[in-house]
C-alpha positions as CSV (number, residue, x, y, z in Angstrom):
1,M,55.5,58.0,-89.1
2,E,56.2,54.7,-87.9
3,Y,54.7,53.1,-90.5
4,W,55.7,54.4,-93.0
5,L,59.4,54.0,-91.7
6,G,57.9,50.2,-91.7
7,V,57.2,50.4,-95.2
8,A,60.5,51.5,-96.1
9,T,62.4,49.3,-93.8
10,L,60.1,46.5,-96.3
11,V,61.7,47.7,-99.2
12,G,65.1,48.0,-98.5
13,I,64.5,44.3,-97.0
14,Y,63.2,43.3,-100.7
15,M,65.6,45.8,-102.5
16,I,68.2,42.7,-101.7
17,A,66.7,40.2,-102.9
18,V,65.9,42.6,-106.7
19,L,70.0,42.9,-106.5
20,G,70.9,39.6,-105.6
21,V,68.4,38.6,-108.9
22,S,70.0,41.7,-110.9
23,I,73.1,39.5,-110.9
24,L,71.6,36.4,-111.9
25,C,69.5,38.3,-114.7
26,G,70.1,40.9,-115.4
27,F,74.6,40.6,-116.1
28,T,74.2,37.2,-116.7
29,G,71.1,36.9,-118.6
30,M,70.1,33.7,-116.5
31,F,66.1,34.2,-115.9
32,S,64.9,32.5,-112.3
33,M,61.7,32.0,-111.2
34,G,62.2,30.4,-108.2
35,H,64.7,32.5,-105.8
36,A,61.3,33.3,-103.7
37,G,62.3,29.8,-102.6
38,F,65.9,30.9,-101.5
39,M,64.7,33.7,-99.4
40,A,62.3,31.5,-97.1
41,I,66.1,28.9,-96.7
42,G,67.4,32.2,-95.3
43,A,64.5,32.7,-93.8
44,Y,63.4,29.8,-91.9
45,T,67.5,28.6,-91.0
46,S,68.3,32.2,-89.4
47,A,65.0,32.6,-87.6
48,L,65.3,28.5,-86.4
49,L,68.6,29.0,-85.3
50,T,67.9,32.1,-83.0
51,K,65.5,30.2,-81.7
52,I,67.0,27.6,-81.2
53,L,70.2,28.5,-80.4
54,P,71.6,31.7,-77.8
55,I,73.4,33.5,-81.1
56,P,73.1,37.0,-82.2
57,I,70.5,38.0,-84.9
58,F,73.5,38.7,-87.2
59,A,75.1,35.4,-86.8
60,G,71.5,33.6,-87.5
61,V,71.4,36.2,-91.0
62,L,74.6,35.8,-92.0
63,A,74.1,31.5,-91.2
64,G,70.1,31.9,-93.8
65,M,73.1,33.7,-96.5
66,L,75.2,30.9,-96.7
67,T,73.0,28.0,-96.6
68,A,71.0,29.6,-99.0
69,S,74.3,29.8,-101.9
70,L,75.6,26.8,-100.3
71,V,71.5,25.0,-101.1
72,G,72.1,27.1,-105.0
73,M,75.2,25.9,-105.4
74,I,74.4,22.3,-105.2
75,I,70.7,23.0,-106.9
76,S,72.7,24.8,-109.6
77,Y,75.5,22.3,-110.9
78,P,72.9,20.2,-112.5
79,T,70.4,22.9,-113.9
80,L,73.2,25.3,-115.2
81,K,73.8,22.8,-117.7
82,L,70.1,23.4,-119.2
83,R,69.4,26.8,-121.2
84,D,66.9,28.9,-121.2
85,D,63.2,28.2,-121.0
86,Y,63.8,24.3,-119.6
87,F,66.4,26.5,-117.0
88,I,63.1,28.8,-115.8
89,I,61.0,25.7,-115.8
90,V,64.1,24.2,-113.8
91,T,63.7,27.2,-111.5
92,L,60.6,27.8,-111.0
93,G,59.6,23.4,-109.7
94,I,62.9,24.4,-107.1
95,G,61.0,27.3,-105.9
96,E,57.9,25.7,-105.2
97,A,59.0,22.5,-103.5
98,I,61.4,24.7,-101.6
99,K,58.2,26.1,-100.2
100,L,55.8,23.1,-100.6
101,I,59.0,20.9,-98.2
102,I,58.8,24.1,-95.3
103,Q,55.0,24.2,-95.5
104,N,54.7,20.3,-94.7
105,A,57.6,20.1,-92.4
106,T,54.6,20.8,-89.6
107,S,57.2,19.8,-86.9
108,I,59.9,21.8,-87.0
109,T,59.0,25.3,-89.3
110,G,55.2,25.6,-88.2
111,G,54.0,24.6,-91.0
112,A,51.1,26.2,-92.6
113,R,50.3,27.4,-89.5
114,G,53.4,29.7,-89.6
115,L,56.6,30.5,-87.9
116,A,56.3,32.7,-84.5
117,D,58.0,34.2,-81.7
118,I,61.0,34.9,-84.4
119,P,63.2,37.3,-82.5
120,K,63.0,41.2,-82.9
121,G,65.4,42.1,-86.0
122,P,66.8,44.9,-87.5
123,N,65.4,48.6,-88.3
124,V,65.3,50.7,-91.1
125,V,69.2,52.3,-90.8
126,H,70.5,48.6,-90.5
127,V,68.8,47.6,-93.8
128,W,69.4,50.5,-95.9
129,L,73.2,50.2,-94.8
130,L,73.5,46.6,-95.8
131,V,71.5,48.1,-98.9
132,V,74.4,50.9,-99.5
133,I,77.3,47.7,-98.4
134,T,75.3,45.5,-101.4
135,V,75.3,48.2,-103.8
136,I,78.9,48.8,-103.5
137,V,80.0,45.0,-103.6
138,L,78.4,44.3,-106.6
139,K,79.8,47.5,-108.2
140,S,82.7,46.1,-107.7
141,F,82.1,42.9,-108.7
142,I,80.6,44.3,-112.2
143,H,83.7,46.0,-112.8
144,S,86.0,43.0,-111.9
145,R,87.0,40.4,-114.7
146,H,84.3,38.2,-112.8
147,G,81.9,41.0,-113.4
148,R,82.9,41.4,-117.8
149,N,82.7,37.6,-117.9
150,C,79.3,37.2,-116.6
151,I,78.0,39.9,-119.0
152,A,79.6,38.2,-121.7
153,V,78.5,35.2,-120.6
154,R,74.9,37.3,-121.4
155,E,75.5,38.4,-124.4
156,E,76.8,35.4,-126.0
157,E,77.4,32.4,-124.3
158,L,79.1,30.1,-127.5
159,A,81.6,33.4,-128.6
160,A,82.2,33.3,-124.7
161,Q,83.2,30.2,-124.2
162,S,85.5,30.4,-127.7
163,V,87.2,33.7,-126.2
164,G,88.4,30.6,-123.2
165,I,85.8,32.2,-120.7
166,N,84.8,28.9,-118.2
167,V,80.5,30.0,-118.8
168,F,79.8,27.1,-116.5
169,R,81.6,28.8,-113.7
170,Y,80.8,32.3,-114.3
171,K,76.9,31.4,-113.8
172,M,77.8,29.7,-110.8
173,E,79.9,32.0,-109.6
174,A,76.2,34.7,-110.6
175,M,74.1,32.1,-109.1
176,V,75.9,31.5,-105.6
177,I,76.0,35.4,-105.3
178,S,72.6,35.6,-106.1
179,C,71.3,33.4,-103.7
180,A,73.4,34.6,-100.9
181,L,71.6,38.4,-101.0
182,C,68.4,36.5,-101.6
183,G,69.0,34.0,-98.3
184,L,69.9,37.6,-96.4
185,S,66.8,39.6,-97.5
186,G,65.1,36.1,-96.4
187,G,66.9,36.3,-93.0
188,L,66.2,40.2,-92.6
189,L,62.7,39.5,-93.7
190,G,61.8,36.5,-90.8
191,H,62.9,39.1,-88.0
192,Y,62.0,41.8,-88.7
193,M,58.1,40.4,-89.3
194,H,59.1,38.3,-86.5
195,Y,57.0,35.5,-88.2
196,L,57.2,33.4,-91.2
197,Q,54.8,31.4,-93.2
198,P,55.4,30.1,-96.5
199,N,53.0,31.5,-98.6
200,M,54.9,34.7,-98.1
201,F,57.5,33.1,-100.2
202,T,54.9,31.6,-103.8
203,M,55.7,32.0,-107.3
204,V,53.7,35.2,-107.5
205,K,57.2,36.8,-104.8
206,S,59.8,35.3,-107.2
207,D,58.0,36.6,-110.6
208,E,58.1,40.1,-108.8
209,L,61.4,40.6,-108.5
210,V,62.2,39.5,-111.4
211,I,59.8,42.6,-112.9
212,M,61.5,44.7,-110.8
213,V,65.0,43.5,-112.4
214,I,63.4,44.1,-116.8
215,L,61.5,47.2,-115.5
216,G,64.8,48.7,-114.5
217,G,66.4,47.4,-116.9
218,R,68.6,44.2,-117.4
219,G,72.2,45.3,-117.0
220,S,71.7,48.1,-114.4
221,L,72.5,47.7,-110.9
222,T,70.5,51.9,-110.7
223,G,68.2,50.7,-112.7
224,S,67.0,47.9,-110.0
225,I,66.6,49.9,-107.9
226,L,64.8,52.6,-109.6
227,A,62.1,49.9,-110.6
228,G,62.5,48.3,-106.7
229,L,61.5,52.3,-105.5
230,L,59.0,52.3,-108.1
231,L,56.8,48.9,-107.5
232,L,58.1,47.9,-103.9
233,P,55.6,50.6,-102.0
234,L,52.8,50.1,-104.8
235,P,51.2,47.3,-101.9
236,E,50.9,49.9,-99.6
237,L,49.7,53.0,-101.8
238,L,47.2,50.5,-103.1
239,R,46.3,49.4,-100.1
240,F,44.5,53.6,-98.9
241,G,42.5,52.8,-102.5
242,G,40.6,49.3,-101.9
243,A,43.1,48.6,-104.7
244,E,45.4,46.1,-103.6
245,E,44.2,43.2,-105.5
246,W,45.0,44.6,-108.8
247,R,49.2,45.2,-107.6
248,M,49.7,42.3,-110.5
249,V,47.7,43.4,-113.0
250,L,49.7,46.6,-112.9
251,Y,53.0,44.6,-112.7
252,G,52.4,43.0,-115.8
253,F,50.7,46.9,-117.5
254,L,54.0,48.4,-116.9
255,V,56.1,45.3,-118.0
256,V,54.0,45.9,-122.0
257,M,54.2,48.7,-121.5
258,V,58.2,49.0,-121.1
259,I,58.1,46.0,-124.1
260,L,56.3,48.7,-125.9
261,F,58.4,51.7,-125.8
262,R,61.8,51.2,-124.0
263,P,62.7,47.4,-124.5
264,S,65.9,47.7,-123.0
265,G,63.9,49.1,-119.6
266,I,64.1,52.5,-117.3
267,M,67.8,52.6,-117.4
268,G,69.2,50.3,-120.7
269,T,72.5,49.0,-119.0
270,R,73.5,51.7,-118.1
271,E,74.6,53.1,-114.4
272,L,72.8,56.7,-113.1
273,T,75.6,58.6,-111.5
274,L,76.5,61.7,-109.2
275,Q,77.4,63.5,-112.0
276,D,73.9,62.9,-114.1
277,V,71.8,63.7,-110.9
278,K,73.5,67.3,-110.5
279,T,73.0,67.6,-114.2
280,F,69.4,66.7,-114.2
281,F,69.1,69.5,-111.3
282,R,71.0,72.5,-113.1
283,R,68.9,71.8,-115.9
284,L,65.5,72.2,-114.4
285,P,65.6,75.7,-113.6
286,R,66.2,76.7,-117.2
287,K,63.6,74.6,-118.6
288,S,61.5,76.8,-115.9
289,G,63.1,79.6,-117.1
290,K,62.4,78.7,-120.8
291,E,58.6,77.6,-119.7
292,A,58.2,81.0,-118.3
293,R,59.6,83.7,-120.3
294,S,57.6,81.3,-123.5
295,I,54.3,82.1,-121.7
296,D,54.7,85.7,-121.6
297,R,55.6,86.0,-125.3
298,K,52.3,84.1,-125.4
299,E,50.4,86.2,-123.7
């Protein structure tokens, strides 16, 4: 039971990062392949501060979150002027550069050996409470004027600019929010694992975050959550079958299937509501009853 609680905690931690990437990639239409780097910034900032200074863990995690958003703001100022493939290439380079800087700053971060003895952090209740708060805040943001303008930028940047929307400003807002949530996720991860190592934040991790957003549906928070709940526990489930190394192959297969049969993702741009859940469970008895009657008629 304790093992699966640990898996649930890790799923919640990474879910926060997935939601952050969803704001940037899903709702603003800017694909980033380097957000694992911002997770690393949040993780190492929080871990180092709580180890060196006598400050509470929540203050360290908050500092990591703010540092990641500040670095994202500084980096995005010149890069947001790039578009499409050029922006993807730059973010890929930024993510790898952050990892290499951490890996070579041996005296501060421990380098390739890693950073150990990080103060004990959150449990499963704290993490999922933060996930719920994150979803509520992001939902409010999306339904605000700022969120609608981000969606307009995603749909047609030139048209949004022609009606007076400051495209650069809303791209910057989405980037800062996304980096902040990845920093929060990284900070929680460091305190939960009690250990950090640069290879925890590779390009593969950034790819996984983007894949979950694509599978869930660009423009759907609940779609990203459903995809995260499907894919995040997958490495642990495959571990029992000795097929963990096939994880990325399965990710790629799922992406191809979604592109072929449901290009808009699991949820598309729809959000799963409580009414949808109630309707689904109401239909189940009816369907099972119809199936039973049809079997009786055949017999």
